[in-house]
C-alpha positions in Angstrom: 0.0 0.0 0.0 1.6 3.3 -1.0 -1.3 5.8 -1.3 -4.2 7.1 0.8 -6.7 6.5 -2.1 -8.8 4.0 -0.2 -9.8 6.7 2.4 -11.3 8.8 -0.3 -14.2 6.3 -0.4 -14.2 5.3 3.3 -15.0 8.4 5.3 -15.9 6.8 8.6 -14.3 3.9 10.4 -16.1 2.5 13.4 -14.6 0.4 16.3 -16.6 -1.3 19.0 -17.7 -0.1 22.4 -17.1 -2.1 25.5 -19.9 -4.4 26.6 -21.8 -3.7 29.8 -21.0 -5.6 33.0 -23.8 -8.0 34.2 -24.8 -10.0 37.2 -23.5 -13.6 37.9 -19.8 -12.6 37.8 -20.0 -11.4 34.2 -17.6 -8.6 33.2 -18.4 -7.0 29.8 -16.0 -7.8 27.0 -13.6 -5.1 25.7 -14.3 -3.5 22.3 -12.5 -5.3 19.5 -9.4 -3.8 18.0 -9.7 -2.3 14.5 -6.5 -2.2 12.5 -6.2 0.3 9.6 -3.3 -0.1 7.2 -1.7 3.1 5.9 1.5 3.6 3.9 4.7 4.6 5.5 5.1 8.4 5.7 1.4 9.0 6.7 0.9 11.9 9.0 -2.2 12.0 11.3 -3.5 15.4 12.3 -6.2 16.2 14.9 -7.5 19.7 14.6 -4.5 20.7 12.5 -2.0 19.5 15.1 0.3 16.6 14.2 -0.3 13.8 16.6 1.4 10.9 14.8 4.1 10.6 12.2 4.2 7.1 10.8 7.7 6.5 9.6 8.4 3.0 11.3 6.7 -0.3 10.5 4.9 -0.7 13.8 1.5 -0.4 15.3 0.3 3.1 16.5 -2.6 3.6 18.9 -4.6 6.5 17.5 -8.0 6.0 19.2 -8.8 4.1 22.3 -11.7 1.6 22.1 -14.2 1.0 24.9 -13.2 -1.0 27.9 -15.8 -3.6 29.1 -17.8 -2.7 32.2 -17.2 -4.5 35.4 -19.8 -7.0 36.6 -21.3 -7.1 40.2 -18.7 -9.8 41.3 -16.0 -7.1 41.1 -17.7 -4.9 43.8 -18.3 -7.6 46.3 -16.8 -7.2 49.9 -17.1 -8.9 53.3 -20.3 -7.1 54.1 -22.0 -7.4 50.8 -21.5 -10.7 49.0 -24.0 -9.9 46.2 -23.9 -6.2 45.4 -26.3 -4.7 42.9 -23.6 -2.7 41.2 -22.3 -3.0 37.6 -20.8 -0.7 35.0 -21.7 0.0 31.4 -19.1 -0.6 28.8 -17.1 2.5 27.9 -17.6 4.3 24.5 -14.6 4.4 22.2 -13.0 7.7 21.3 -14.7 9.7 18.5 -13.1 12.3 16.5 -12.3 13.5 12.9 -8.7 13.0 11.7 -6.9 14.3 8.7 -4.4 12.0 7.0 -1.6 13.3 4.8 1.1 11.4 3.0 4.7 12.3 2.7 6.5 9.6 0.8 9.5 8.0 2.4 12.4 8.3 -0.1 16.1 9.0 0.1 16.3 11.0 -3.1 13.7 13.0 -4.9 13.6 13.6 -8.7 12.4 17.1 -9.6 12.0 19.0 -12.8 9.6 20.4 -15.2 6.9 18.2 -16.7 8.1 15.8 -19.4 11.8 16.4 -18.5 12.6 12.7 -18.2 12.2 11.9 -14.5 10.0 8.8 -15.1 12.4 7.5 -17.7 15.3 7.9 -15.2 13.4 6.1 -12.5 12.6 3.2 -14.8 16.3 2.8 -15.8 17.8 2.9 -12.3 15.2 1.0 -10.3 12.6 -1.8 -10.4 9.8 0.8 -10.8 7.6 0.8 -13.9 6.2 4.4 -14.0 4.0 5.5 -16.9 6.0 7.2 -19.6 4.6 9.1 -22.5 5.5 12.2 -24.6 3.2 14.7 -22.9 3.2 16.8 -19.8 2.0 15.6 -16.4 2.2 11.9 -17.2 3.1 11.2 -13.6 0.1 12.1 -11.5 1.1 10.6 -8.2 4.6 10.1 -6.7 6.3 6.9 -7.9 8.8 5.1 -5.7 11.7 2.8 -6.9 14.4 0.9 -5.0 17.8 1.5 -6.6 20.5 -1.1 -6.1 24.2 -0.2 -6.3 26.7 -2.9 -5.4 25.8 -4.1 -1.9 23.7 -0.9 -1.1 20.3 0.3 -2.0 18.2 3.4 -1.7 14.7 4.7 -2.4 14.1 7.3 -5.1 10.8 9.2 -5.7 9.7 10.5 -9.0 7.6 13.5 -8.2 5.1 14.9 -10.6 6.4 17.9 -12.7 6.7 21.2 -11.1 5.8 24.5 -12.7 6.2 28.2 -11.7 3.8 28.9 -8.8 3.8 25.3 -7.5 4.7 26.5 -4.0 1.5 28.5 -3.8 -0.7 25.7 -5.2 -0.5 26.1 -9.0 -0.4 23.0 -11.1 0.2 20.0 -8.9 1.4 22.4 -6.4 1.8 21.8 -2.6 0.0 18.4 -3.0 3.4 17.0 -4.2 6.0 19.5 -3.0 5.4 18.2 0.5 6.8 14.8 -0.4 10.3 16.1 -1.0 10.6 17.2 2.6 11.3 13.6 3.6 14.3 13.3 1.0 17.9 13.5 1.9 19.1 14.7 -1.6 17.7 16.1 -4.7 18.3 15.3 -8.4 17.2 17.9 -10.9 16.2 16.3 -14.3 16.3 19.0 -17.0 15.8 18.9 -20.8 19.0 20.5 -22.3 18.3 19.5 -25.9 14.7 20.1 -27.1 13.7 23.2 -29.0 12.4 26.2 -27.1 13.9 24.9 -23.8 15.7 27.1 -21.4 17.6 24.9 -18.8 18.8 28.0 -16.8 15.3 29.3 -16.5 13.9 25.9 -15.6 16.5 25.3 -12.9 16.0 28.7 -11.3 12.2 28.3 -11.3 12.4 24.8 -9.7 15.0 26.0 -7.0 12.7 29.0 -6.3 9.7 26.9 -5.8 11.6 24.6 -3.4 12.9 27.6 -1.5 9.5 29.2 -1.2 8.0 25.9 0.1 10.8 25.1 2.5 14.0 27.0 2.7 15.7 24.0 4.3 15.4 22.1 1.0 18.3 24.1 -0.4 20.6 22.7 2.3 20.2 19.3 0.6 22.9 18.0 -1.7 21.8 18.4 -5.3 23.0 17.4 -8.8 21.7 18.1 -12.3 21.1 15.4 -14.9 21.3 17.2 -18.3 19.0 15.1 -20.5 18.8 14.8 -24.2 22.5 15.2 -25.0 22.0 13.7 -28.5 20.0 16.8 -29.7 21.6 19.8 -31.5 20.9 22.4 -28.9 22.5 20.5 -26.0 26.1 21.7 -26.2 25.0 25.4 -26.5 22.7 25.1 -23.5 25.2 23.2 -21.5 27.9 25.8 -22.0 25.6 28.6 -20.9 24.4 26.6 -17.9 28.0 25.9 -16.7 28.9 29.6 -17.0 25.8 30.5 -14.9 26.2 27.7 -12.3 29.9 26.7 -12.3 29.6 24.8 -9.0 26.7 22.7 -9.9 27.5 19.0 -10.6 26.2 17.9 -13.9 25.7 14.5 -15.4 25.2 14.4 -19.2 22.9 11.8 -20.6 20.4 10.8 -23.2 18.1 8.8 -20.9 15.9 7.4 -23.7 18.9 5.6 -25.2 21.3 5.3 -22.2 23.6 2.3 -22.1 24.1 0.3 -18.9 27.5 1.9 -18.1 25.9 5.3 -18.3 23.0 4.1 -15.9 25.6 2.8 -13.5 27.4 6.1 -13.4 24.2 7.9 -12.6 23.4 5.4 -9.8 26.9 5.9 -8.4 26.6 9.7 -8.4 23.2 9.6 -6.8 24.4 7.2 -4.0 27.4 9.6 -3.5 24.9 12.3 -2.6 23.7 10.2 0.3 27.2 9.3 1.4 28.4 12.9 1.6 28.1 14.7 4.9 25.0 16.8 4.8 22.6 18.6 7.0 19.4 16.4 7.2 15.9 17.8 7.3 14.3 17.6 10.8 11.6 15.0 10.8 9.3 15.3 13.7 8.3 11.9 15.2 6.1 11.3 18.1 8.4 9.6 20.6 6.0 6.7 21.4 3.6 4.5 19.4 0.8 5.4 21.8 -1.0 8.7 21.5 -2.6 10.1 24.7 -5.4 12.7 24.6 -5.7 14.7 27.7 -9.2 15.4 29.0 -10.4 19.0 29.2 -12.2 20.5 32.3 -14.1 17.7 34.1 -17.3 19.6 33.8 -19.0 22.8 32.6 -22.1 24.2 34.4 -24.7 26.4 32.5 -27.3 27.9 34.9 -30.5 29.7 34.0 -32.7 32.1 36.0 -35.5 29.7 36.2 -33.6 27.2 38.4 -32.2 25.0 35.7 -28.7 23.7 35.7 -27.1 21.8 32.7 -23.9 19.9 33.2 -21.6 18.8 30.4 -18.0 17.8 30.0 -15.8 15.0 28.9 -15.1 13.5 32.4 -18.7 13.8 33.7 -20.0 12.3 30.5 -17.7 9.3 31.0 -18.8 8.9 34.6 -22.5 8.9 33.6 -22.0 6.6 30.6 -20.0 4.2 32.8 -22.4 3.9 35.8 -25.9 2.7 35.0 -28.3 4.4 37.4 -30.5 1.3 37.7 -30.0 0.5 41.4 -29.6 2.4 44.7 -26.1 1.1 45.0 -25.1 2.4 41.5 -26.7 5.8 42.3 -24.6 6.0 45.5 -21.5 5.2 43.6 -22.4 7.8 40.9 -22.9 10.4 43.8 -19.5 9.6 45.2 -17.7 9.9 41.8 -19.2 13.4 41.0 -18.7 14.6 44.6 -15.0 13.6 44.3 -14.5 15.8 41.1 -16.2 18.8 42.9 -19.4 19.0 41.0 -21.7 19.3 44.0 -19.6 21.9 45.7 -19.5 24.0 42.4 -23.4 23.8 42.2 -23.7 25.1 45.7 -21.3 28.0 44.9 -23.4 28.9 42.0 -26.5 29.2 44.3 -28.5 26.0 43.5 -31.6 25.7 45.7 -33.7 22.7 46.7 -36.2 21.8 43.9 -33.9 23.2 41.1 -33.6 20.9 38.1 -30.2 19.4 37.2 -29.6 17.8 33.8 -26.5 15.7 33.2 -26.9 14.6 29.5 -29.9 12.3 29.6 -30.1 12.1 33.4 -32.3 14.6 35.3 -33.0 15.0 38.9 -34.2 17.7 41.4 -31.7 19.1 43.9 -32.5 18.4 47.6 
C-alpha cells in the first residue's frame, strides 16, 4: 500500500464499544481492535495538530476503544456478597482526523513536466512508471528501489513542477510536501529540445523549493542534463555551466542510455547520500501510543428559572459508565461526582432545593 486513495471512499471507520457488565460474575467484553493499514510516511492530524508521524513499520494507537464494564462480582466485599452494582461498557473515542502522506524516499527527482524523470526512475530501479510524450504523465509520486553494489536506496519520481507550484499552481503543494522527507535532490532538466531554457527551468524549480521550505536548499543536489543527443544540447550546457559553475552535472540521453551510463548515474546519486549533509528535521512522536488529555471535568450552565445543565468529557464518561438502575449504583455515581467537585460547584453557583439538574440524559431535582 503506497497511497491514501482507499480513504477517499471510506470516510468513517467504526470500532466497537465495550460491553456492559452483568450479574452472575460477568464482566463485559472489551471492544474489538480495529487495524487500519496506511502507507509509511502517513501523518495524522487532529484539529491541524500533528499527533502521529508514521515513519516506522509498527502499530500506533490512535483512538482508544471501549473497555468492558465490570460486573457485580468485582464490587463484592465482606459485608456485601452480592452487590447490585455494575458498569456500562465505555464508549470508544470519537473524532475526525486528517491523513496526509509524505512519501519515504532518500532521493527526490524534480523537474519540469516531461523532462525525463519517469524514464530515469525506470532505468535505475525496479519501478515501472507510466512514460509518455506529454506533460503531467506522472500524477502521483512513484517510488523505486535503486540497487548499487551491496547498497540500495529509495528514489521518488515527483510529478512535474511549474512556476507557482509552492502556492498551489499545477500539482502544487500536493506533491511538493513529499520532497521534505528526502535527503538529496536530483534535478532532471531537458537541455536539448527546441524552445527549452535549462537555466530558467533550474532557477524556477529552485525558487519553488525555497518558497515551500528553505531547508530544502541545504540538501545535496545534482543536475542530470538530459537529451545530450540533440543539436541544442552543447550550447545550452555551456551557458548553464557559466551561470552555475559549482553545480555538478551528469550528461545523458536517458531514452537511449547504455548500462554503463546508468551505473554512473546510480553511483553519483548514491554519492549524494554518502556525503556529509545537514538532514531535514523530521518530527516523530516519541511513542507509538497517543494520549489525549481530558479537558475540564465539567461545565455548568445555569439559567434564571432554576435549571442547571452539566456537560464535560469527564462527567460524560462517569454517567456513561455507571448505569443508574439501582440504589447502590446511584450512591457510587454520587461519590464519583462529589470527588470531582461538581456538588460543591453547584452550591457555589446558588443552587436551591427543587432546582432541576440535567447531566446529559439524566435529570433530577436538587434536595
